[in-house]
C-alpha positions as CSV (number, residue, x, y, z in Angstrom):
1,M,90.5,83.5,81.7
2,P,92.4,86.8,81.8
3,R,91.5,88.9,84.9
4,K,90.4,92.5,84.8
5,K,91.9,94.9,87.1
6,K,89.8,96.0,90.0
7,N,89.4,99.6,88.6
8,L,88.1,98.3,85.4
9,Y,84.9,96.8,86.5
10,C,81.6,98.5,86.0
11,K,81.2,101.2,88.6
12,Y,78.2,103.2,87.1
13,S,74.7,102.7,87.9
14,Q,71.7,102.0,85.6
15,E,70.5,105.6,86.3
16,D,73.9,106.9,85.1
17,V,73.4,104.9,81.8
18,E,69.9,106.2,81.2
19,Q,70.8,109.8,81.9
20,A,73.9,109.6,79.6
21,V,71.8,108.1,76.8
22,A,69.0,110.7,77.2
23,E,71.4,113.7,77.1
24,Y,73.3,112.4,74.2
25,S,70.1,111.5,72.3
26,S,68.8,115.1,72.9
27,K,72.1,116.5,71.9
28,T,72.4,118.2,75.2
29,L,75.9,116.7,75.4
30,T,78.3,115.1,73.0
31,L,79.1,111.4,73.2
32,R,82.4,112.4,74.9
33,Q,80.9,114.8,77.3
34,A,78.2,112.3,78.4
35,S,80.8,109.6,79.0
36,E,82.9,111.9,81.1
37,K,80.1,113.3,83.0
38,Y,78.4,109.9,84.0
39,G,81.5,107.7,83.8
40,V,79.8,105.5,81.2
41,P,81.9,104.2,78.3
42,R,81.3,105.7,75.0
43,S,80.7,102.4,73.3
44,T,78.0,101.6,76.0
45,I,76.1,104.8,75.4
46,S,76.4,104.4,71.6
47,Y,75.2,100.7,71.5
48,K,72.2,101.4,73.9
49,R,71.2,104.6,71.9
50,L,71.3,102.7,68.6
51,G,69.3,99.8,70.2
52,H,72.1,97.3,69.8
53,R,71.8,96.6,73.6
54,S,68.7,97.0,75.6
55,L,68.6,100.1,77.8
56,N,67.9,97.9,80.9
57,A,70.6,95.3,80.0
58,T,73.2,94.8,82.7
59,A,77.0,94.9,82.1
60,G,78.7,91.7,81.3
61,K,77.2,88.4,80.0
62,P,73.6,87.5,80.6
63,V,73.1,85.5,83.8
64,L,72.6,81.8,83.4
65,I,70.2,81.2,86.3
66,P,66.9,83.1,86.1
67,L,67.1,86.1,88.5
68,D,64.0,85.1,90.5
69,V,65.5,81.7,91.1
70,E,68.9,83.1,91.9
71,E,67.2,85.6,94.3
72,E,65.5,82.8,96.1
73,T,68.7,80.8,96.3
74,V,70.6,83.7,97.9
75,T,67.8,84.5,100.3
76,Q,67.9,80.7,101.4
77,A,71.7,80.9,101.8
78,V,71.6,84.1,103.9
79,N,68.8,82.7,106.1
80,A,70.7,79.5,106.5
81,S,73.7,81.3,108.0
82,T,72.0,81.5,111.4
83,I,71.9,77.7,111.5
84,L,74.5,76.3,109.2
85,G,77.0,78.4,107.4
86,L,77.2,78.1,103.8
87,S,80.8,78.5,102.3
88,K,81.6,80.1,99.0
89,H,82.4,76.7,97.4
90,Q,79.2,75.2,98.7
91,M,77.3,78.1,97.1
92,M,79.0,77.3,93.8
93,I,78.0,73.7,94.1
94,K,74.4,74.7,94.8
95,A,74.4,76.8,91.7
96,G,75.6,73.9,89.6
97,Q,72.7,71.8,91.1
98,V,70.2,74.4,90.2
99,C,71.4,74.5,86.6
100,K,71.2,70.8,86.4
101,K,67.8,70.7,87.9
102,L,66.5,73.4,85.6
103,K,68.4,71.7,82.6
104,I,70.3,74.9,81.9
105,H,73.3,74.4,79.7
106,N,76.3,76.1,81.2
107,P,80.1,76.5,80.3
108,F,81.2,75.8,83.9
109,K,84.0,73.2,84.4
110,N,82.5,70.0,85.8
111,G,79.2,72.0,86.0
112,I,80.4,74.1,88.9
113,P,80.9,77.8,88.5
114,G,84.1,79.7,89.5
115,N,85.2,82.8,91.2
116,D,84.1,85.1,88.3
117,W,80.5,83.8,88.7
118,F,80.7,84.3,92.5
119,R,82.0,87.8,92.1
120,G,79.1,88.6,89.8
121,L,76.6,87.0,92.2
122,K,77.9,89.3,94.9
123,H,77.6,92.4,92.6
124,R,74.0,91.4,91.7
125,H,73.1,90.8,95.3
126,P,74.8,93.5,97.5
127,T,73.1,92.4,100.7
128,M,75.1,89.2,100.4
129,T,78.6,88.9,101.6
130,T,81.1,86.5,103.2
131,R,82.1,86.5,106.9
132,K,84.5,84.5,108.9
133,P,82.6,82.5,111.5
134,A,83.5,82.7,115.1
135,K,86.8,80.9,115.7
136,L,86.4,77.6,117.6
137,S,88.9,75.2,119.0
138,S,89.8,72.3,116.7
139,S,90.6,70.1,119.7
140,K,87.7,68.0,121.0
141,A,89.4,67.9,124.3
142,R,88.7,71.5,124.8
143,L,84.9,71.1,125.0
144,D,84.2,72.8,128.4
145,K,81.3,72.7,130.8
146,A,80.2,76.2,129.8
147,T,79.6,75.2,126.2
148,V,77.7,72.0,127.2
149,D,75.6,73.9,129.6
150,E,74.8,76.6,127.0
151,Y,73.9,73.9,124.4
152,F,71.3,72.3,126.7
153,V,69.9,75.7,127.9
154,K,69.3,76.6,124.2
155,L,67.8,73.2,123.5
156,E,65.4,73.5,126.4
157,D,64.4,77.0,125.3
158,I,63.6,76.0,121.8
159,L,61.5,73.0,123.0
160,K,59.5,75.2,125.3
161,Q,59.0,77.9,122.8
162,N,57.6,75.4,120.3
163,A,55.7,73.3,122.8
164,I,57.6,70.2,122.0
165,T,56.9,67.8,124.9
166,D,56.7,64.5,123.3
167,P,60.1,62.7,123.3
168,G,59.1,60.9,120.2
169,H,59.2,64.3,118.4
170,I,62.9,64.9,119.3
171,W,65.2,63.4,116.7
172,N,68.9,63.0,116.3
173,M,70.5,62.2,112.9
174,D,74.0,61.1,112.1
175,E,76.1,59.1,109.6
176,K,78.7,56.4,110.0
177,G,81.3,55.2,107.6
178,V,81.8,51.4,107.7
179,S,84.8,49.7,106.1
180,L,84.1,46.4,104.4
181,E,87.5,45.1,105.4
182,H,86.8,42.9,108.5
183,K,89.0,43.0,111.5
184,P,90.9,39.6,112.3
185,T,89.9,38.0,115.5
186,S,92.2,37.6,118.5
187,V,94.6,34.5,118.4
188,I,96.7,32.9,121.0
189,A,100.3,34.0,120.9
190,R,103.4,34.1,123.0
191,K,103.3,36.8,125.8
192,G,105.3,39.8,124.7
193,S,105.0,39.2,120.8
194,R,104.2,42.3,118.9
195,S,103.6,41.3,115.2
196,I,101.1,38.6,114.7
197,P,99.9,38.0,111.1
198,G,96.2,37.9,110.3
199,R,94.3,37.2,107.2
200,V,91.8,39.7,106.0
201,S,90.2,40.7,102.7
202,N,91.8,43.0,100.3
203,S,88.7,45.3,100.2
204,R,89.3,49.0,100.8
205,E,85.7,50.0,100.2
206,N,83.4,51.7,102.6
207,I,79.7,52.2,103.0
208,T,77.8,55.0,104.8
209,I,74.9,54.5,107.1
210,V,72.6,57.5,107.7
211,A,70.3,56.8,110.7
212,A,68.0,58.7,113.0
213,I,66.5,57.9,116.5
214,N,64.3,59.9,118.7
215,A,64.4,60.5,122.5
216,D,61.6,57.9,123.0
217,G,63.8,55.0,121.7
218,G,62.2,55.0,118.2
219,K,64.0,54.7,114.9
220,I,63.4,55.1,111.3
221,P,64.9,52.9,108.5
222,P,68.5,53.7,107.8
223,L,69.8,55.0,104.4
224,V,72.7,53.0,103.2
225,I,75.0,54.7,100.6
226,V,77.4,52.5,98.6
227,K,80.1,53.4,96.1
228,G,79.1,53.4,92.6
229,K,77.6,55.4,89.6
230,T,74.5,53.2,88.7
231,D,71.9,51.0,90.3
232,R,74.0,48.0,89.3
233,S,76.6,49.0,92.1
234,M,74.2,48.0,94.8
235,Q,73.6,44.4,93.4
236,A,76.7,43.0,95.1
237,Y,75.7,44.0,98.7
238,G,72.9,41.6,99.5
239,T,70.3,44.3,100.2
240,D,67.6,41.6,100.6
241,E,69.3,40.6,103.9
242,G,69.7,44.2,105.3
243,P,67.6,45.9,108.0
244,D,63.9,45.9,107.5
245,G,62.8,49.0,105.5
246,A,66.4,50.1,104.8
247,I,66.8,52.3,101.7
248,Y,69.8,51.9,99.5
249,T,71.4,54.4,97.0
250,F,74.8,55.1,95.5
251,Q,77.3,57.9,95.2
252,S,80.7,58.0,93.7
253,N,82.5,58.3,97.0
254,A,80.1,56.2,99.2
255,W,79.8,59.3,101.5
256,M,77.1,61.8,102.3
257,E,76.8,64.7,100.1
258,D,74.4,67.6,99.5
259,V,72.0,65.9,97.2
260,L,71.8,62.8,99.3
261,G,71.2,64.9,102.4
262,E,68.1,66.4,100.8
263,K,67.0,63.0,99.4
264,W,67.3,61.4,103.0
265,F,65.3,64.3,104.6
266,A,62.5,64.2,102.0
267,D,62.3,60.5,101.2
268,V,63.2,58.9,104.5
269,F,62.9,61.2,107.4
270,I,59.7,63.1,106.6
271,K,57.9,59.9,105.5
272,N,58.6,58.2,108.7
273,I,58.1,60.6,111.5
274,G,54.3,61.0,111.4
275,P,52.0,64.0,110.7
276,C,52.6,65.8,114.1
277,R,54.2,69.1,113.8
278,P,56.5,70.8,114.9
279,Q,59.2,68.3,115.5
280,I,62.9,68.9,116.0
281,L,66.0,67.3,114.4
282,I,69.4,67.6,116.1
283,M,72.5,67.4,113.9
284,D,76.2,67.9,114.2
285,Q,78.1,70.5,112.2
286,H,79.6,68.2,109.7
287,K,79.9,70.2,106.4
288,S,78.0,67.5,104.5
289,H,74.8,68.5,106.3
290,E,75.2,72.1,105.3
291,V,72.6,72.1,102.6
292,I,70.1,75.0,102.1
293,G,67.8,72.7,100.3
294,L,67.5,70.6,103.4
295,L,66.9,73.7,105.5
296,E,64.3,75.1,103.2
297,K,62.4,71.8,103.1
298,A,62.6,71.6,106.9
299,R,61.0,75.1,107.1
300,Q,58.3,74.0,104.8
301,E,57.5,70.9,106.9
302,E,57.8,72.7,110.2
303,I,60.9,70.7,111.3
304,L,63.2,72.6,113.6
305,I,67.0,72.1,112.9
306,F,69.1,72.4,116.0
307,V,72.9,72.1,115.6
308,M,75.4,70.8,118.2
309,P,78.5,72.8,119.0
310,S,81.6,72.2,116.8
311,H,83.8,69.3,117.8
312,S,81.3,68.0,120.3
313,S,79.8,64.9,118.7
314,H,82.0,62.6,120.6
315,F,80.3,63.9,123.8
316,L,76.9,65.0,122.8
317,Q,75.9,62.8,119.9
318,P,73.4,60.3,121.0
319,L,73.9,58.1,117.9
320,D,77.6,58.0,118.5
321,K,77.1,56.8,122.0
322,G,74.2,54.5,121.8
323,V,74.1,53.1,118.3
324,F,77.3,53.6,116.2
325,G,79.6,53.1,119.2
326,L,78.0,49.6,119.8
327,L,78.2,48.9,116.1
328,K,81.9,49.7,115.9
329,K,82.6,47.3,118.8
330,K,80.7,44.5,116.9
331,L,82.8,45.0,113.6
């Protein structure tokens, strides 16, 4: 859609509108004088005086999401920034999910709002803004001792502050993508040969396994995500022969996403950790875990979310070392 210039956006307040309409209605000022004094367009003053637009109506199109729901969503996003930062795009996805959940018809492309909606959201909620997070190294090799020491000091502090002493209440969650293409076994060959053919399947599909273990050696049933759009997509995977208690679901990319993250937390994690509270869940900073719905549910259930430093899962992630690492060797 055509873009307005920055200086054409509404810059007058609701109080300016009310004063302009009042003074024009009482004939204290003419329409032109009221417009120039308060910076409100003459058409706006005229429409509101004649009742064509409510005096309390805001500029622009009516908002799609109810303001109370929108306020709660923004509050959750702002509060989540201290744990897991929510990007602009993820906020747009969240708005699309809210519209879908409330069955609100919207004109957004693919059900996800764009930049115009986000600009309006910032205008309606001036306490919300976007900030660049602290720049961290993208190289895993740069994980230094100071970062690791700080991580464990913070973890110890949060455990002491919340009196979490039972190792069975300290959980770690991670996900692992598994390729359905098997690796050929080693064969005998002439020493020094480099290219040895091996027969494998032509499958390029992946499944994702979401697992959680605790510091006492306990585990909960995994969530297995396969590629597909309906329940029929799971029929070819032999789910009856899977791990005991495993839960299966589907997603178009067979990869973890916001909705599935919330589903795993509510339907798998909470139902399998017992009634004792508080407990703590340690996660990495993979973007798929950055869901404000999960964080809000965790707050309601008295589950503390603790995040590992960026690019440290190869060193600090227990599931990578003790479970998925061994699984990878077996595949």
